[in-house]
C-alpha positions in Angstrom: 128.9 120.9 100.1 128.0 117.8 98.2 130.8 115.5 97.0 131.6 115.7 93.3 133.0 112.2 93.2 130.9 110.1 90.9 129.7 106.6 92.0 131.2 103.6 90.3 128.9 101.0 91.8 125.2 100.8 92.7 122.9 97.8 93.7 125.7 95.3 93.2 126.4 96.5 89.6 129.5 98.5 88.7 130.8 100.5 85.8 132.5 98.4 83.1 130.5 95.3 84.0 128.6 93.3 81.4 125.0 92.6 82.3 121.8 91.1 80.8 118.9 93.4 80.1 115.9 91.2 79.1 114.6 93.3 76.2 118.1 93.8 74.6 120.4 91.0 75.8 124.0 91.6 76.9 125.2 95.1 77.4 127.9 96.9 79.3 127.5 99.5 82.1 129.5 102.5 80.9 128.5 105.1 83.5 126.2 105.9 86.4 124.6 109.3 85.8 122.6 111.7 88.0 119.8 113.6 86.6 117.3 116.0 88.1 113.6 115.3 87.2 110.8 117.4 88.7 113.1 118.6 91.4 114.2 115.1 92.4 117.6 113.7 91.9 117.6 110.5 89.9 120.4 108.0 89.3 120.6 106.0 86.1 122.8 103.2 84.7 124.1 104.0 81.3 124.2 100.7 79.4 125.9 100.3 76.0 124.7 97.6 73.5 127.6 98.0 71.1 126.5 95.4 68.6 123.1 97.1 68.3 124.6 100.6 68.4 122.2 101.3 71.3 122.6 103.2 74.6 120.0 102.7 77.3 119.5 104.8 80.5 117.9 102.7 83.3 116.8 104.4 86.5 118.2 102.5 89.5 114.7 102.2 90.9 113.6 100.2 87.8 116.5 97.8 87.7 114.7 95.0 89.5 111.3 95.4 87.8 113.1 95.5 84.4 114.8 92.2 85.2 118.3 93.4 84.7 120.7 90.8 86.0 124.4 89.7 86.1 125.8 87.4 83.6 125.1 83.7 84.1 127.5 81.5 86.1 129.6 78.8 84.3 127.2 76.1 85.7 124.2 77.8 84.0 126.1 78.1 80.7 126.8 74.3 80.8 123.1 73.7 81.6 121.9 75.8 78.6 124.3 73.9 76.3 122.8 70.6 77.6 119.3 72.0 76.9 120.1 72.5 73.2 121.2 68.8 73.0 117.7 67.7 73.9 114.8 66.7 71.7 112.7 69.6 70.3 109.4 70.1 72.2 107.0 71.6 69.8 103.4 72.3 70.9 100.6 71.3 68.5 99.2 74.8 68.4 98.9 77.5 65.7 102.2 79.0 64.7 101.1 82.5 65.6 100.6 81.5 69.2 103.9 79.5 69.3 105.7 82.5 67.8 104.4 84.7 70.6 105.6 82.2 73.2 109.0 82.0 71.6 109.3 85.8 71.5 108.3 86.0 75.1 111.0 83.4 76.0 113.7 85.4 74.0 112.8 88.6 75.8 112.5 87.0 79.2 116.3 87.3 79.8 116.3 83.7 81.1 119.2 81.9 79.4 117.5 78.5 79.8 114.3 79.7 78.1 116.3 81.2 75.3 118.2 77.9 74.9 114.8 76.1 74.6 113.9 78.3 71.7 117.2 77.6 70.0 116.6 73.9 70.5 113.0 73.9 69.3 113.6 76.0 66.2 116.9 74.5 65.0 116.8 72.7 61.7 119.6 70.4 60.3 120.2 70.1 56.6 118.1 67.0 56.2 115.0 68.6 57.8 112.3 70.7 56.0 113.1 74.4 55.5 111.6 76.9 58.0 109.3 79.7 57.4 110.8 83.2 57.3 109.3 84.1 60.7 110.6 80.9 62.3 114.0 81.5 60.9 114.1 85.0 62.3 113.1 83.8 65.8 115.8 81.1 65.6 118.4 83.6 64.7 117.3 86.0 67.4 117.5 83.3 70.1 120.8 82.0 68.8 122.2 85.6 68.9 121.0 86.2 72.4 122.4 82.9 73.7 125.8 83.4 71.8 126.3 86.9 73.2 126.0 85.8 76.8 128.2 82.8 76.3 130.7 85.1 74.5 130.8 87.5 77.5 131.0 84.8 80.1 133.6 82.5 78.4 135.5 85.5 77.0 135.4 84.2 73.4 134.2 85.8 70.2 130.6 85.7 69.2 131.6 83.5 66.2 133.2 81.0 68.5 130.1 81.1 70.8 127.8 80.3 67.9 130.1 77.5 66.8 130.0 76.1 70.4 126.2 76.2 70.4 125.9 74.6 66.9 128.3 71.9 68.1 126.0 71.1 71.0 122.9 71.2 68.8 124.6 68.6 66.6 124.7 66.2 69.6 120.9 66.2 69.7 118.7 63.3 68.5 118.3 62.6 64.8 120.0 65.7 63.6 121.4 64.2 60.4 124.5 65.3 58.5 125.2 68.3 60.8 126.5 65.9 63.5 129.8 65.7 61.7 129.8 69.1 60.0 129.1 71.2 63.1 131.9 69.9 65.3 134.3 70.5 62.5 133.2 74.1 62.2 133.6 74.5 66.0 137.1 73.0 65.9 138.1 75.4 63.1 137.0 78.2 65.4 139.2 76.8 68.1 136.4 75.5 70.3 136.8 71.9 71.1 134.5 71.7 74.1 132.8 73.8 76.8 135.9 73.4 79.0 138.4 74.7 76.3 136.0 77.5 75.5 136.2 78.8 79.0 140.0 79.0 79.0 140.2 80.9 75.7 141.9 84.2 76.2 140.0 86.2 73.6 138.1 89.3 74.6 134.3 89.0 75.2 132.0 90.4 72.6 128.9 92.1 73.9 
C-alpha cells in the first residue's frame, strides 16, 4: 500500500521556501502536488506569487529547463547593488531592439542582468524624461530586483526599492538625486546594505 505522507521537499526545493521563477520573479512554494496525467503520476511544485495574485504549477521535470532557482546569496545581492552604481551602457541601436533585449534580461531570472536594466534605464531629475515604454521596463526591472532583495534581506519591498535608489544615486553624474535618494532610504530605515540585512522585518514576495 502506497504511503499517504505528502512530500515536503524535492530537487533541493522545499515547501515554504521562496524561489525565483524567471518569467514571474520571486514566488513561494506552498505545496508539492501529485497529479495523474495519461496514466502517469506527475509531481508538481505549487508556487504562489502573492503580489501578482498568481499561482503556478510547475512539473518537477521542467524545473531545470524553466530556470527556477533558489534566492541569490548575500554576495550576489551586494554585486547587483554595485552594478546599479555604474555608468549606463546604452547601445546605439533602435529602441525596439533595445527594448527586446531589456525584456529578455528582465525575464532571464538573472539578478545581475536585471540590475543592468535598472542601471541603464534609470533617470535622475535633471535628465530628460523617458518614453512610456522605457519607463514601464524600468519599473518592471526595479520591481523584480526589489522583490528578490526584499526576500533575501528580509525587508519590505519599499525598503528594498529605497536601497536600490540609494545605490543608483551613487552612480556618475546623477544630479540632485544623490542627496535626495539617501534621505529617502534613511527614512525607510535603510542606511546601508549591511544594516538592511539585519533588519528584522518579514520578507515580501
